C-alpha positions, 0 to 999 in steps of 0.5 A, spaced: 464 204 282 463 203 290 462 195 291 459 191 297 462 184 299 456 180 301 456 173 303 451 168 300 447 162 303 452 157 300 458 161 304 461 164 298 463 171 298 462 176 292 462 183 290 456 187 288 455 194 286 453 198 292 446 199 292 444 193 289 438 190 291 437 182 293 432 181 288 437 183 283 442 178 286 436 173 286 434 174 279 441 174 276 442 167 280 435 164 278 428 167 276 425 162 280 429 164 286 427 171 285 420 169 284 419 165 291 423 170 295 419 175 300 424 179 303 432 178 305 435 177 311 441 182 311 446 182 317 441 179 322 436 185 319 430 183 315 429 188 309 425 189 303 427 185 297 428 192 293 431 196 299 438 198 296 444 194 300 449 199 302 453 195 307 458 189 307 455 183 310 451 176 309 445 176 306 439 170 306 433 170 301 427 169 305 421 164 303 415 162 306 418 156 309 422 161 313 419 164 320 421 171 318 418 170 311 412 168 313 412 174 318 413 179 312 407 175 308 402 175 313 404 183 315 403 185 308 396 181 308 394 185 314 395 191 310 391 189 304 386 187 309 386 194 312 386 197 305 380 193 303 376 195 310 378 203 309 375 202 302 368 199 304 368 203 311 370 210 309 373 213 316 375 207 319 381 208 324 386 203 325 390 200 331 395 195 330 396 190 325 401 185 326 403 178 324 402 173 329 404 166 330 399 163 325 397 169 321 395 176 322 390 181 325 388 188 325 384 192 330 379 197 327 375 202 329 368 203 325 361 204 327 358 197 324 359 191 327 362 186 322 359 180 320 361 173 317 357 177 310 362 183 312 368 178 312 366 175 305 365 182 302 372 184 305 375 178 302 372 180 295 375 187 296 382 184 298 382 180 291 381 186 287 387 190 291 391 184 290 390 184 282 392 191 282 399 189 283 400 195 287 407 196 290 409 197 298 413 203 298 417 205 304 417 213 306 422 215 312 420 222 315 420 226 321 416 225 326 412 232 325 410 230 318 408 223 320 404 227 326 401 232 321 399 226 316 395 222 321 392 229 324 389 230 317 387 223 317 383 224 324 387 217 326 388 218 334 391 211 335 396 212 330 397 219 333 398 216 340 403 211 338 407 217 334 407 221 341 411 215 344 416 215 339 423 218 340 423 223 333 430 224 334 433 217 335 427 212 332 426 211 325 419 213 323 416 210 317 410 210 313 408 205 308 404 206 302 400 201 298 396 204 293 391 209 296 392 206 303 398 209 308 400 206 315 405 208 320 409 201 320 416 199 321 415 194 315 418 190 312 413 188 306 413 184 300 415 188 293 407 188 291 400 185 293 401 180 287 405 176 291 399 175 296 396 169 293 391 166 297 388 168 304 382 167 308 379 171 314 377 167 320 373 171 325 372 178 329 373 179 336 373 185 341 379 188 343 381 193 348 386 199 345 392 197 348 389 191 352 386 196 357 379 195 359 379 203 360 380 204 353 376 204 347 373 197 344 376 195 337 374 190 333 380 185 331 379 181 325 383 175 324 386 172 318 391 167 314 395 167 308 399 163 304 403 162 297 399 155 296 392 154 297 394 147 301 397 151 307 390 155 307 386 148 307 390 144 312 390 150 317 382 151 316 382 143 318 387 144 324 382 150 326 376 145 325 379 140 329 381 145 335 374 147 335 372 139 336 377 139 341 375 146 345 376 144 352 370 149 354 365 144 350 369 138 352 369 140 359 361 141 359 360 135 355 364 130 360 362 134 366 369 136 368 368 143 370 364 149 368 364 157 368 358 161 371 358 169 370 357 169 378 364 168 378 367 170 372 374 167 370 373 162 376 372 155 374 367 150 378 370 144 378 365 138 378 366 131 381 369 128 374 374 134 374 376 134 381 378 126 380 383 129 374 385 135 378 386 130 384 390 125 380 395 130 378 396 133 385 397 126 387 402 125 381 406 131 382 407 129 390 409 122 388 414 125 384 417 130 389 417 124 395 423 123 397 427 128 393 428 133 399 421 137 398 417 139 404 410 142 403 407 148 406 401 152 405 401 160 406 395 165 407 391 167 401 389 174 404 395 178 405 397 185 407 399 190 402 406 191 406 408 184 404 407 186 396 411 193 398 417 189 400 417 184 395 416 189 389 410 186 387 406 193 389 410 197 384 411 192 378 404 188 379 399 192 383 394 192 377 393 185 377 392 184 384 385 184 388 385 189 393 381 189 399 380 194 405 380 190 412 380 194 419 383 200 415 388 197 412 389 194 405 390 187 404 390 183 397 388 176 395 395 173 393 397 173 386 403 168 387 406 164 393 413 166 393 414 172 398 410 168 403 415 162 403 421 167 405 417 167 412 417 160 412 425 160 411 426 165 416 422 161 422 429 160 425 437 161 423 439 156 417 446 153 417 450 152 410 448 145 412 441 146 412 441 148 405 438 146 400 431 148 403 426 146 398 419 148 400 413 146 395 406 149 395 400 147 391 396 154 393 390 158 390 392 164 387 388 170 384 390 175 379 385 181 376 385 179 369 381 184 365 375 181 362 376 181 355 382 177 356 379 171 360 378 165 356 376 158 359 381 155 363 387 158 359 386 165 362 383 165 369 382 169 375 383 164 380 388 159 379 392 153 383 399 153 382 404 147 383 409 152 386 416 150 389 421 155 392 428 153 393 433 156 398 440 154 396 448 156 396 451 159 390 455 153 389 448 149 389 445 153 383 447 148 378 446 142 381 439 144 383 437 147 376 440 140 373 435 136 378 429 141 376 430 140 368 430 132 370 424 133 374 420 137 368 423 133 363 420 126 366 414 129 368 412 132 361 414 125 358 409 122 362 404 126 358 407 125 351 410 132 351 417 133 348 419 140 352 423 145 349 427 151 352 428 158 352 432 163 356 429 169 358 433 175 360 432 182 364 426 186 362 426 193 362 422 194 369 427 190 373 429 191 380 435 190 383 443 190 382 445 189 374 451 185 377 446 180 380 442 180 374 448 178 370 450 173 375 444 170 375 443 169 367 450 166 366 448 161 371 442 159 367 445 159 361 451 154 364 445 150 366 442 149 360 449 148 356 452 143 361 445 139 360 446 139 352 440 143 351 438 147 345 435 153 347 432 160 344 434 167 347 428 171 349 431 178 351 428 182 356 422 177 357 424 175 365 420 176 371 422 183 374 426 180 380 430 175 376 431 171 369 428 165 368 428 158 363 421 158 360 419 151 358 414 150 352 411 143 349 407 142 343 400 139 343 397 134 338 395 140 334 402 143 333 400 149 338 406 151 343 404 152 350 409 155 355 408 151 362 414 150 366 419 156 369 425 155 373 427 162 375 433 164 379 432 170 384 438 174 388 433 180 389 428 177 394 433 174 399 436 181 399 429 184 400 427 180 405 433 179 409 434 172 408 441 169 411 444 163 413 451 161 417 456 159 412 462 155 414 466 161 417 460 163 421 458 169 417 451 171 415 450 171 408 445 171 403 442 164 400 439 164 392 432 163 391 430 159 385 422 159 383 419 153 379 413 150 377 412 144 373 404 144 370 404 152 371 397 152 373 392 146 374 387 150 370 391 151 364 394 145 364 388 141 365 385 145 359 391 143 355 390 136 356 383 136 355 384 139 348 391 135 347 387 128 348 381 130 345 377 129 352 380 121 352 385 121 358 390 116 359 386 110 363 390 113 369 387 120 369 380 118 366 375 120 371 371 113 369 376 108 367 371 102 366 364 102 364 360 095 365 355 094 361 350 088 362 346 086 356 340 085 360 337 084 367 339 077 367 346 079 367 346 084 372 349 080 378 355 078 374 356 085 372 355 087 379 361 082 381 365 085 376 364 092 378 366 090 385 372 086 383 375 092 379 373 097 385 377 092 390 383 093 385 382 101 386 379 102 379 374 107 378 368 104 375 361 105 373 355 100 371 350 102 366 344 098 368 339 102 364 334 098 360 337 100 353 339 096 347 347 094 348 348 098 342 345 105 345 349 104 351 356 103 347 355 109 343 353 113 350 359 111 353 364 112 347 361 119 347 364 120 354 370 117 352 371 112 357 377 108 356 374 101 357 367 098 356 366 091 359 360 087 355 357 082 359 352 077 356 350 070 357 357 067 354 361 072 359 356 069 365 357 062 363 365 062 362 366 067 367 370 072 362 369 079 360 368 082 352 373 088 352 372 094 348 377 100 347 375 107 346 376 109 339 378 101 337 372 097 338 371 090 340 378 087 342 376 080 344 374 076 350 378 075 356 379 072 363 377 077 368 383 077 372 387 077 366 384 084 364 384 087 371 392 085 372 393 088 365 389 094 367 392 096 374 399 095 371 397 100 365 394 105 371 401 104 375 405 105 369 401 111 367 401 109 360 399 113 354 395 109 350 389 105 352 
């Protein structure tokens, strides 16, 4: 009998009969182990527990605690959901149904508009299918047979996907689960009984293949887990996310608004502009004295700029185009090409480099209407950009400085950054040798800073690889914010040069970087992260002064004047309302501090201090309070 040698998770190596399954191996060790296992990682590939193992290598059983295990669990549940929809809505057609970061979805094409009641019906049908314990069975077949199957099923979406597949070099597989069959790469759970708990969450519209020119489908979202506790905690997080929704809080706190007169572009209200300007001031202060020069470049630019930069071929569908004087112009979607014109205003010497040009610039990107989502996906954005022009020998030091800057800035907001390296995408431009050189430089920079990072293959910009920096918010969600992009292509395309020590004209290297990413998205994230209760230094109103009665107005006015002299943003509440009502009102506005003024405070020249969410913190002398508050603001402390 032929054998395979497998390395087990404990590092030991054992021989097994060729064709044994991971489930059989797990069952021989422990029935509990076999029961908890969802799939197996074999030589870096995730496969079904019951797939025969034909090759030597390492194996690891995957449970719901593993990201790969969750993916298999959620993807299998999406198939069960599609099966239930097909039984309830005969003739339903299906787009794609992947596992995502927190659950799964399936895009469906049916005549009925799904309601909450329909979701409940689908859940009940899913329970029936789960109870049947039907197996997930994989079938590999020629492309022609798969096409024949979905033609008979009259499913244009699967036929389109099949049309793009290479039948000679790509494995085409169908998965059968009871009466339901889907085009799918898998892998899946052994059977439906593995799916213990699930909840369908919502329905939204989604264009097929993300194109507004294509059919609008209904996207049904859900989540599942072997344990009910996971679902309950997930639903609690969703409810907390709804309470923190930046669109609602932005309106309630009068920070920003949206109007259909300009879809995807925020109207900044006075209080929101305070937050915006504080962030502007902050990032400029961080760059002050570090060799940056600030520039500003035009918003409306001729088409030929984008043709030269490569954006015309790689980014045109995301640009707003205008015809002016018989020429095609566009609103700029990014700042980088124009910064090269600033670089070229004069001959540069090796002694001039690095040249660091920062720009807080307004950009416009033609996002499809279905993708717009509050501040997280807008058409008008403001970037905190910078473009650095450096000698090759300066690359690593400059990236070191950028990593230090980004880490310092994020720490101020209570974020811990994580890093990933995004490599050359399939639609890249330029010399592959330069790409390899750029990727190596970024990898070296990460390693020499002793930074753990993940690899995002083929996820770089079309002109260069990049370091992506993510943060985790108060709800545990990951956000991609800052980037550091290394670019050998733009200097070539715009013929950028400097004179080296030998008097030769040579190319500089261009580094693109953003810290916030965009002000709009960053502020949206901050609103939800802090639940609208900004740290005192960012808060639009830092102190509210609340006199108890008209008799206390004069002293309250002197307090407000003292705070304003110290640079504090303060408002007085002189309404003829009970003090309890005033306190509740200002608590909903999430102002960091309230100063209550009554007879006792007037007599002793003190203030009674209340903190947001903490209540009464006692009576203090005014000077002591002002001194402590201004220091808190100066140090940009998180807590208030």
